[in-house]
Every structure is written in C-alpha cells, then in structure tokens.
VOPAGU-2260 file (C-alpha; in pm, 1 decimal, decimal comma):
REM VOPAGU-2260
SITE   aa  ch    i         X         Y         Z
SITE  MET   A    0   -2315,4    6928,7    6732,3
SITE  ASP   A    1   -2422,8    7290,5    6699,1
SITE  GLU   A    2   -2131,0    7418,6    6500,1
SITE  PHE   A    3   -2148,3    7438,4    6120,3
SITE  THR   A    4   -2018,4    7129,6    5942,0
SITE  TYR   A    5   -2017,5    6984,3    5591,2
SITE  GLU   A    6   -2221,2    6689,4    5711,2
SITE  ASP   A    7   -2328,0    6594,3    5357,2
SITE  PHE   A    8   -1979,5    6530,2    5229,1
SITE  GLY   A    9   -1791,5    6472,4    5550,7
SITE  ASN   A   10   -1750,5    6169,4    5769,4
SITE  TYR   A   11   -1840,3    6286,3    6117,0
SITE  THR   A   12   -1971,2    6007,2    6337,0
SITE  TYR   A   13   -2148,2    6050,7    6663,5
SITE  GLU   A   14   -1961,0    5880,9    6941,1
SITE  GLU   A   15   -1881,0    5930,2    7308,2
SITE  GLY   A   16   -2206,6    6102,2    7403,6
SITE  LEU   A   17   -2257,0    6260,3    7062,1
SITE  MET   A   18   -2503,4    6003,7    6922,6
SITE  PRO   A   19   -2811,5    6163,8    6771,4
SITE  HIS   A   20   -3120,9    6163,4    6988,3
SITE  GLU   A   21   -3445,7    6058,7    6833,1
SITE  GLU   A   22   -3648,7    6287,9    7054,1
SITE  THR   A   23   -3554,3    6625,8    7197,8
SITE  VAL   A   24   -3734,8    6928,3    7335,3
SITE  LEU   A   25   -3477,5    7166,2    7192,2
SITE  GLN   A   26   -3552,0    7362,2    6878,6
SITE  HIS   A   27   -3261,2    7418,8    6642,3
SITE  LYS   A   28   -3190,2    7766,2    6507,1
SITE  SER   A   29   -2936,8    7817,8    6232,7
SITE  THR   A   30   -2645,2    8042,9    6319,9
SITE  CYS   A   31   -2471,3    8019,5    5984,4
SITE  MET   A   32   -2554,2    8372,3    5873,4
SITE  SER   A   33   -2388,7    8510,5    6189,2
SITE  LYS   A   34   -2058,7    8336,6    6115,7
SITE  ALA   A   35   -1813,6    8494,3    5872,3
SITE  LEU   A   36   -1663,0    8158,1    5765,0
SITE  CYS   A   37   -1999,4    7999,3    5705,4
SITE  VAL   A   38   -2125,9    8293,2    5497,7
SITE  SER   A   39   -1797,1    8300,2    5299,7
SITE  LEU   A   40   -1821,7    7930,1    5219,6
SITE  LEU   A   41   -2185,0    7968,3    5122,4
SITE  VAL   A   42   -2095,2    8239,0    4870,6
SITE  ILE   A   43   -1794,8    8043,9    4738,2
SITE  SER   A   44   -2000,2    7722,7    4708,2
SITE  ALA   A   45   -2276,5    7911,5    4522,8
SITE  LEU   A   46   -2018,1    8051,4    4278,4
SITE  ILE   A   47   -1864,6    7708,0    4229,1
SITE  CYS   A   48   -2210,1    7565,0    4161,6
SITE  LEU   A   49   -2295,0    7836,8    3908,4
SITE  LEU   A   50   -1957,6    7841,0    3730,9
SITE  GLY   A   51   -1929,6    7462,9    3729,9
SITE  PHE   A   52   -2283,3    7417,1    3601,3
SITE  CYS   A   53   -2243,0    7666,7    3319,2
SITE  GLY   A   54   -1882,0    7566,9    3230,8
SITE  ASN   A   55   -1951,5    7194,8    3216,4
SITE  ALA   A   56   -2279,1    7248,3    3033,1
SITE  LEU   A   57   -2082,4    7443,3    2766,1
SITE  VAL   A   58   -1829,4    7157,2    2742,0
SITE  ILE   A   59   -2109,8    6901,5    2705,6
SITE  TRP   A   60   -2270,1    7115,4    2432,2
SITE  ILE   A   61   -1946,2    7168,9    2238,9
SITE  ALA   A   62   -1786,1    6826,0    2287,5
SITE  GLY   A   63   -2112,8    6631,8    2257,9
SITE  PHE   A   64   -2284,2    6814,8    1970,1
SITE  LYS   A   65   -2044,2    7052,2    1794,6
SITE  MET   A   66   -1721,5    6851,4    1763,1
SITE  LYS   A   67   -1641,7    6531,8    1579,8
SITE  LYS   A   68   -1639,8    6235,9    1816,0
SITE  THR   A   69   -1276,1    6151,4    1891,6
SITE  VAL   A   70   -1084,0    5997,3    2179,5
SITE  ASN   A   71   -1017,3    6341,0    2325,5
SITE  THR   A   72   -1377,2    6455,1    2305,1
SITE  THR   A   73   -1476,9    6128,0    2472,3
SITE  TRP   A   74   -1256,6    6215,0    2770,1
SITE  TYR   A   75   -1380,0    6574,8    2779,0
SITE  LEU   A   76   -1743,2    6480,5    2755,6
SITE  SER   A   77   -1723,0    6216,2    3026,7
SITE  LEU   A   78   -1536,3    6446,4    3263,9
SITE  ALA   A   79   -1783,7    6725,9    3197,9
SITE  ILE   A   80   -2080,7    6500,7    3265,5
SITE  SER   A   81   -1927,3    6390,3    3596,6
SITE  ASP   A   82   -1866,9    6745,5    3710,9
SITE  PHE   A   83   -2205,1    6862,9    3577,6
SITE  VAL   A   84   -2385,9    6601,1    3789,1
SITE  PHE   A   85   -2185,4    6709,1    4090,8
SITE  CYS   A   86   -2285,1    7073,1    4040,3
SITE  THR   A   87   -2648,6    6965,9    4001,0
SITE  PHE   A   88   -2646,9    6808,1    4346,3
SITE  LEU   A   89   -2435,6    7079,0    4508,1
SITE  PRO   A   90   -2745,0    7286,1    4604,5
SITE  PHE   A   91   -2832,6    7012,2    4857,1
SITE  ILE   A   92   -2506,0    7084,3    5036,6
SITE  ILE   A   93   -2550,8    7459,1    5012,6
SITE  THR   A   94   -2900,5    7431,8    5163,6
SITE  ASN   A   95   -2771,0    7211,8    5442,6
SITE  MET   A   96   -2491,5    7461,2    5506,3
SITE  ALA   A   97   -2733,2    7752,8    5535,2
SITE  MET   A   98   -2994,4    7578,1    5747,7
SITE  GLU   A   99   -2748,1    7360,1    5943,5
SITE  LYS   A  100   -2991,4    7070,7    5921,6
SITE  TRP   A  101   -3101,2    6808,0    5667,9
SITE  ILE   A  102   -3455,2    6856,9    5536,3
SITE  PHE   A  103   -3458,2    6626,9    5233,8
SITE  GLY   A  104   -3519,8    6288,0    5399,7
SITE  LEU   A  105   -3331,8    5959,5    5414,2
SITE  PHE   A  106   -3346,9    5873,8    5044,3
SITE  LEU   A  107   -3186,7    6198,6    4926,4
SITE  CYS   A  108   -2940,9    6179,9    5214,4
SITE  LYS   A  109   -2812,8    5852,2    5074,1
SITE  LEU   A  110   -2851,8    5948,1    4706,0
SITE  ALA   A  111   -2698,7    6296,8    4721,9
SITE  THR   A  112   -2395,5    6179,4    4915,3
SITE  SER   A  113   -2350,1    5876,4    4688,0
SITE  VAL   A  114   -2364,6    6097,1    4379,2
SITE  LEU   A  115   -2106,6    6334,9    4529,4
SITE  PHE   A  116   -1861,8    6053,4    4596,6
SITE  LEU   A  117   -1943,3    5906,9    4253,9
SITE  ASN   A  118   -1831,9    6235,8    4105,3
SITE  MET   A  119   -1518,2    6236,3    4317,6
SITE  PHE   A  120   -1406,7    5893,3    4197,9
SITE  SER   A  121   -1527,4    5918,1    3835,4
SITE  SER   A  122   -1369,5    6263,1    3791,5
SITE  ILE   A  123   -1038,6    6154,0    3942,6
SITE  PHE   A  124   -1029,1    5831,0    3742,1
SITE  LEU   A  125   -1099,8    6027,1    3423,1
SITE  LEU   A  126    -816,5    6265,0    3503,1
SITE  VAL   A  127    -588,4    5965,0    3540,9
SITE  ILE   A  128    -706,3    5824,4    3208,9
SITE  ILE   A  129    -644,5    6155,5    3037,0
SITE  SER   A  130    -293,2    6170,9    3184,7
SITE  VAL   A  131    -209,4    5813,9    3073,8
SITE  ASP   A  132    -354,8    5879,0    2727,0
SITE  ARG   A  133    -150,1    6196,9    2679,9
SITE  CYS   A  134     162,3    6023,4    2805,0
SITE  ALA   A  135     114,5    5735,3    2561,8
SITE  SER   A  136      53,2    5980,5    2276,5
SITE  VAL   A  137     378,3    6161,6    2346,3
SITE  ILE   A  138     602,8    5867,6    2440,2
SITE  PHE   A  139     461,5    5615,6    2189,5
SITE  PRO   A  140     305,8    5825,3    1912,0
SITE  VAL   A  141     300,7    5549,4    1649,5
SITE  TRP   A  142     140,8    5295,2    1884,0
SITE  ALA   A  143    -111,9    5553,9    2000,9
SITE  GLN   A  144    -206,6    5645,5    1647,5
SITE  ASN   A  145    -276,0    5282,3    1565,4
SITE  HIS   A  146    -458,5    5180,7    1884,8
SITE  ARG   A  147    -641,6    5490,6    2009,2
SITE  THR   A  148   -1002,4    5447,6    1897,3
SITE  VAL   A  149   -1329,6    5599,9    2014,1
SITE  ARG   A  150   -1471,6    5253,8    2082,0
SITE  LYS   A  151   -1182,5    5161,0    2313,7
SITE  ALA   A  152   -1200,6    5504,0    2481,0
SITE  SER   A  153   -1574,7    5457,0    2546,0
SITE  LEU   A  154   -1507,0    5113,8    2697,6
SITE  VAL   A  155   -1241,1    5258,3    2930,3
SITE  VAL   A  156   -1483,5    5531,6    3037,9
SITE  ILE   A  157   -1753,4    5274,8    3115,7
SITE  LEU   A  158   -1507,6    5070,3    3327,2
SITE  ALA   A  159   -1399,5    5385,8    3513,7
SITE  TRP   A  160   -1764,4    5471,7    3593,7
SITE  LEU   A  161   -1837,9    5117,1    3711,5
SITE  LEU   A  162   -1536,2    5127,8    3945,0
SITE  ALA   A  163   -1646,3    5469,7    4071,3
SITE  ILE   A  164   -1997,9    5339,3    4137,9
SITE  GLY   A  165   -1855,6    5048,8    4338,0
SITE  LEU   A  166   -1638,5    5275,2    4551,5
SITE  SER   A  167   -1926,5    5516,7    4619,0
SITE  LEU   A  168   -2165,7    5245,9    4746,9
SITE  PRO   A  169   -2049,8    5279,7    5112,7
SITE  SER   A  170   -2213,2    5621,2    5117,7
SITE  ALA   A  171   -2546,9    5464,1    5040,2
SITE  VAL   A  172   -2491,2    5188,7    5299,7
SITE  PHE   A  173   -2370,9    5393,4    5596,0
SITE  ARG   A  174   -2555,5    5722,1    5541,3
SITE  ASP   A  175   -2841,9    5779,8    5786,7
SITE  VAL   A  176   -3070,0    6055,2    5915,1
SITE  GLN   A  177   -3130,1    6111,9    6283,4
SITE  ASN   A  178   -3260,4    6389,5    6505,3
SITE  GLN   A  179   -2998,3    6558,7    6720,8
SITE  MET   A  180   -3039,2    6870,1    6930,6
SITE  GLY   A  181   -3366,6    6958,7    6758,8
SITE  LYS   A  182   -3248,6    6911,4    6401,0
SITE  ASN   A  183   -3224,1    6627,7    6151,5
SITE  VAL   A  184   -2869,6    6548,9    6042,5
SITE  CYS   A  185   -2745,1    6341,3    5748,7
SITE  TYR   A  186   -2441,3    6158,4    5883,3
SITE  ASN   A  187   -2230,8    5844,0    5848,2
SITE  ASN   A  188   -2354,3    5575,7    6088,1
SITE  TYR   A  189   -2045,2    5359,5    6136,5
SITE  THR   A  190   -2140,0    5234,6    6482,5
SITE  LEU   A  191   -2289,1    4902,0    6369,2
SITE  HIS   A  192   -1982,2    4783,9    6176,1
SITE  GLN   A  193   -1645,6    4754,6    6340,1
SITE  HIS   A  194   -1356,9    4923,4    6156,7
SITE  SER   A  195   -1591,7    5028,0    5873,5
SITE  HIS   A  196   -1503,9    5394,3    5926,9
SITE  GLN   A  197   -1130,7    5336,3    5897,7
SITE  ILE   A  198   -1162,9    5103,7    5598,2
SITE  THR   A  199   -1389,3    5342,4    5409,7
SITE  VAL   A  200   -1174,4    5651,4    5473,0
SITE  VAL   A  201    -843,4    5482,7    5397,7
SITE  SER   A  202    -975,8    5318,5    5080,7
SITE  ARG   A  203   -1106,6    5656,9    4959,5
SITE  PHE   A  204    -766,4    5815,4    5024,9
SITE  VAL   A  205    -573,8    5539,6    4846,5
SITE  ALA   A  206    -808,2    5500,5    4549,1
SITE  GLY   A  207    -921,4    5861,8    4531,6
SITE  PHE   A  208    -592,9    6050,3    4587,4
SITE  ALA   A  209    -268,9    5867,1    4657,3
SITE  VAL   A  210    -264,7    5632,7    4355,6
SITE  PRO   A  211    -420,5    5883,7    4109,4
SITE  PHE   A  212    -181,3    6160,2    4216,8
SITE  ALA   A  213     118,4    5926,6    4174,0
SITE  VAL   A  214       3,0    5818,9    3825,4
SITE  ILE   A  215     -76,4    6175,2    3712,3
SITE  SER   A  216     257,6    6308,5    3840,2
SITE  PHE   A  217     450,2    6022,7    3677,2
SITE  CYS   A  218     276,9    6065,9    3341,4
SITE  TYR   A  219     324,0    6441,6    3322,5
SITE  SER   A  220     685,1    6408,8    3440,1
SITE  LEU   A  221     751,3    6178,6    3143,6
SITE  ILE   A  222     577,8    6419,4    2908,4
SITE  ILE   A  223     779,9    6716,3    3036,9
SITE  LEU   A  224    1106,1    6522,4    2999,2
SITE  ARG   A  225    1014,7    6429,5    2643,8
SITE  LEU   A  226     921,9    6786,7    2557,7
SITE  CYS   A  227    1245,2    6916,1    2711,5
SITE  ASN   A  228    1444,1    6682,3    2491,0
SITE  ASN   A  229    1244,3    6780,0    2186,2
SITE  ARG   A  230    1420,6    7076,1    2021,0
SITE  MET   A  231    1112,6    7144,8    1810,8
SITE  THR   A  232     920,8    7253,9    2118,9
SITE  LYS   A  233     954,7    7629,8    2141,1
SITE  SER   A  234     640,2    7724,2    2333,6
SITE  SER   A  235     638,3    7717,5    2715,6
SITE  LYS   A  236     261,4    7678,3    2727,1
SITE  PRO   A  237     264,9    7293,7    2753,5
SITE  PHE   A  238     488,0    7314,6    3063,7
SITE  LYS   A  239     267,7    7575,1    3223,0
SITE  VAL   A  240     -49,5    7381,9    3153,5
SITE  MET   A  241      84,7    7053,0    3289,8
SITE  THR   A  242     224,8    7221,3    3599,8
SITE  ALA   A  243    -115,5    7379,5    3657,0
SITE  LEU   A  244    -283,3    7039,9    3620,4
SITE  ILE   A  245     -67,5    6871,5    3882,8
SITE  VAL   A  246     -78,3    7164,4    4127,1
SITE  THR   A  247    -455,9    7202,0    4091,6
SITE  PHE   A  248    -519,0    6833,8    4156,3
SITE  PHE   A  249    -293,4    6841,8    4461,9
SITE  VAL   A  250    -432,7    7160,4    4609,9
SITE  CYS   A  251    -795,1    7069,8    4550,0
SITE  TRP   A  252    -789,3    6722,0    4701,0
SITE  LEU   A  253    -510,6    6695,7    4957,4
SITE  PRO   A  254    -669,7    6909,4    5232,7
SITE  TYR   A  255    -997,0    6719,8    5210,5
SITE  HIS   A  256    -832,1    6376,9    5249,3
SITE  VAL   A  257    -592,2    6495,6    5519,9
SITE  PHE   A  258    -871,7    6615,2    5749,8
SITE  ILE   A  259   -1090,0    6313,7    5673,5
SITE  LEU   A  260    -798,9    6087,9    5778,7
SITE  LEU   A  261    -738,8    6292,1    6092,9
SITE  GLU   A  262   -1104,4    6253,7    6182,1
SITE  ILE   A  263   -1061,2    5877,6    6227,2
SITE  ASN   A  264    -890,8    5963,2    6562,9
SITE  HIS   A  265   -1081,3    6284,4    6617,8
SITE  GLN   A  266   -1050,8    6256,4    6994,6
SITE  HIS   A  267    -680,6    6341,9    6965,6
SITE  TYR   A  268    -735,2    6668,9    6779,1
SITE  ASN   A  269    -910,4    6997,2    6836,5
SITE  ARG   A  270   -1268,3    6962,2    6716,0
SITE  SER   A  271   -1283,5    7318,3    6582,7
SITE  VAL   A  272    -972,9    7262,3    6374,3
SITE  LEU   A  273   -1118,3    6945,0    6224,1
SITE  THR   A  274   -1445,8    7118,4    6150,7
SITE  VAL   A  275   -1285,5    7415,7    5977,6
SITE  GLY   A  276   -1045,6    7184,6    5793,8
SITE  GLN   A  277   -1332,1    6978,8    5657,5
SITE  GLN   A  278   -1518,0    7291,7    5555,1
SITE  VAL   A  279   -1225,9    7438,4    5360,2
SITE  GLY   A  280   -1115,3    7096,6    5227,1
SITE  THR   A  281   -1459,5    7017,0    5091,8
SITE  CYS   A  282   -1489,3    7359,1    4932,4
SITE  LEU   A  283   -1154,6    7313,9    4756,4
SITE  ALA   A  284   -1256,7    6968,4    4637,9
SITE  ALA   A  285   -1580,1    7111,8    4497,8
SITE  ALA   A  286   -1382,3    7384,6    4318,6
SITE  ASN   A  287   -1216,9    7112,5    4110,6
SITE  SER   A  288   -1548,9    7061,4    3931,8
SITE  PHE   A  289   -1528,1    7397,7    3755,7
SITE  LEU   A  290   -1149,8    7407,9    3722,9
SITE  ASN   A  291   -1148,7    7083,7    3525,6
SITE  PRO   A  292   -1309,7    7225,6    3211,1
SITE  VAL   A  293   -1081,6    7530,1    3230,5
SITE  LEU   A  294    -760,0    7331,3    3252,3
SITE  TYR   A  295    -841,7    7025,8    3043,0
SITE  VAL   A  296   -1063,7    7171,0    2773,7
SITE  PHE   A  297   -1059,3    7546,0    2736,5
SITE  MET   A  298    -678,9    7556,8    2715,3
SITE  GLY   A  299    -685,8    7332,3    2409,0
SITE  ASN   A  300    -672,8    7530,5    2087,4
SITE  ASP   A  301    -898,7    7284,5    1904,3
SITE  PHE   A  302   -1173,5    7328,8    2163,9
SITE  GLN   A  303   -1117,1    7703,9    2178,2
SITE  GLN   A  304   -1163,6    7741,6    1804,7
SITE  ARG   A  305   -1474,6    7525,1    1798,0
SITE  CYS   A  306   -1620,1    7717,9    2091,9
SITE  LYS   A  307   -1542,9    8053,9    1926,7
SITE  SER   A  308   -1683,1    7932,9    1597,7
SITE  SER   A  309   -2005,3    7817,7    1760,5
SITE  LEU   A  310   -2049,6    8138,3    1960,5
SITE  LEU   A  311   -1969,2    8355,1    1655,5
SITE  SER   A  312   -2227,4    8158,0    1453,3
SITE  LYS   A  313   -2489,7    8229,5    1716,9
SITE  MET   A  314   -2399,9    8597,6    1717,6
SITE  GLU   A  315   -2408,1    8602,1    1339,9
SITE  ASN   A  316   -2756,4    8463,2    1330,8
SITE  ALA   A  317   -2869,5    8712,2    1592,0
SITE  MET   A  318   -2719,6    9018,0    1425,2
SITE  GLY   A  319   -2828,7    8925,3    1073,5
SITE  ASP   A  320   -2660,0    8999,3     745,6
SITE  ASP   A  321   -2471,0    9306,6     873,5
SITE  GLY   A  322   -2271,2    9099,0    1120,2
SITE  ARG   A  323   -2214,4    8802,2     892,3
SITE  THR   A  324   -1906,1    8935,9     714,3
SITE  THR   A  325   -1737,3    9043,6    1041,5
SITE  SER   A  326   -1808,8    8711,3    1210,9
SITE  ARG   A  327   -1664,4    8510,9     922,2
SITE  TYR   A  328   -1354,3    8727,8     916,9
SITE  LEU   A  329   -1298,8    8681,7    1292,0
SITE  SER   A  330   -1358,6    8308,2    1264,0
SITE  ARG   A  331   -1102,5    8276,2     985,4
SITE  SER   A  332    -850,3    8486,4    1174,5
SITE  SER   A  333    -894,7    8270,5    1485,8
SITE  SER   A  334    -847,3    7946,3    1292,2
SITE  VAL   A  335    -525,8    8081,0    1130,8
SITE  ASP   A  336    -384,7    8189,0    1472,6
SITE  GLY   A  337    -474,2    7860,1    1637,5
SITE  ARG   A  338    -379,1    7596,7    1383,6
SITE  ALA   A  339    -125,6    7443,4    1621,2
SITE  SER   A  340    -330,5    7213,3    1842,5
SITE  THR   A  341    -235,3    7153,1    2206,1
SITE  HIS   A  342    -322,6    6791,4    2274,0
SITE  ILE   A  343     -89,3    6771,5    2576,3
C-alpha cells in the first residue's frame, strides 16, 4: 500500500493479496512531500499539535493550580488532561505521515494507538458528562446545588476513564507491525479473529459517537428550551455557545466514523476515496483536541477572568512597580465587566 494513509489511527487491514510481507527486496521511499494533500495535512496536524498542547497546558495550569477546585474545574481539568495526552502522542502520527512508515517498534505501535483511542473515548465521555451536568444544573437547580460535589465529580471522572481504558484495549490487542513493500507498517491485524474488525468498529461508532451525540444533543436541547422560556435571559451568547458545541462535535467526529464504517466492506468502494476520507476524518477528529478548551473553557467568564488575572500578574511582576498600577486597574475593570458567569 504505497499511498499515504493514517495507519496509526485508522483501521486498514491487509486482505486479498495485501497482507504485509516479512521480507522484500523493495526499498520504500516516502512520496508525502510531493503530494499536496499529504503536505497540507502535515501542516494542519502540526498546528493542531502545537495549539492543542499549549491550549490544554494553559487549561491544566489555570484549572489545576489557579482556580478553586469545583465541579466545573474538575470537568475542565480532566478534559484538558485527556486532550493534552493526545497532543503529546500526536507527533508519532505526524512522523508516520511524513515518512510513510512506522519506525518506533511494536510496543509504541500498540501504546500510541491505544492512547489515541483512550483520548477519543475519555474526551467524548467527558463531553457527555459536562452536557448532563449543565442540563441538570439548569433543569433541576435546587437538586444540583445540593448534590453536585467535587468528590462525586471526581468519582464520575474515574469511572469515565476506566470505561475509556476498557474500550481502547482492542487497539493494544490487534495492533501489529509488519514489513510491506520495503517499509514497516503499524496496522490492525484482524485476520486471526473472525468478525473482530466489524465488532470493534461498530462498538467504537456506537459508544464513541452515536450514543454520546444523542445525549449531548438532547441535553442542550433541553437547556435551550429552558432558556427560551426564561424571560430573564437577554443575552444570545448561551445559544451561540451551545450551538457551536453540538456542531463542533458533529463535524469533528462524524466523517471519521463514517469512513471507518465504510472500510469494513472496503472492496465495494473506491480505495482512494476511503484513503482520503480517513485522512480528512482523522484530521478533523484531532482538531477536536484544541477546540475543546476554546469552547468549554475559554468561553466561560469565570475562567476568562482567572486567566486574565494570572497573566496580568505575571506581566506585573515582569514590568515591576511601574506596571503594577495599570495591571490592577485592568484586572478590576475585567472583573466588573465579567461578573455574570456563563456556566452553561
């Protein structure tokens, strides 16, 4: 398979004459840099890695060390850790994209892919938890005030991570490295287990997209209806934010799952279409790792003010006494303008 593929994150199997050969006289040469699509995806993936790494590191710093530990900061911190880990392992995919071969050995083939799917499930499960929590806070405010505790939130996060670990284990089981056409490839070896490919892909689609998308859409629909009926709600920002959340989740994950499902019966479809579809779909799914902190954290006024306050404090220390008065004035002005919190 000489064409460029996202073999780290995809599900291509080698069947019908495409099984990897252990020995070959051919020497593989990467052609990625001569392909516009490959180069474009390399650049986009590198930007996603950089922005996601920095953005989620900032969230971890603010939510973990600069803000009081609450239920909301527990969600933010867990989601940021999940996306941060993903961005940490993303260079393995980028390297594989550029070289069009796997050079990191069997252990990292299994580990890197497992971590990537662990991020997929943990991130999605946390988005569902955030949606349900916000819905409960709006629909049942009294109950939420009495029962939402940091301890319970931490327990829910642990359960979500355990479930995500369980669903990411197939990557460690089926992932393998073989030599094919003069290059080592990290691929899913489903040939030894009947129907394992179909079961794995369908379970990922159901648990990683269909059910979460239904829950998220339902929760935010209830919130929007409640806000529409609330005459005290004058700002349109909550509606815009929630619409962006649903659309972003849908756009980022649907293409990936669609082309992974189509690949089950890849013999019925154009191979180039499936390859390009997986490339674009995986890139969009990766983009979710840096969009999450933007949508779920940076749009919240409480987080914005804490972030501004922390950054202004750093600037104040750097500039000395001359900048101290200006920084305090800006900080006070920001807190006055942003007193209305947006826990939506």
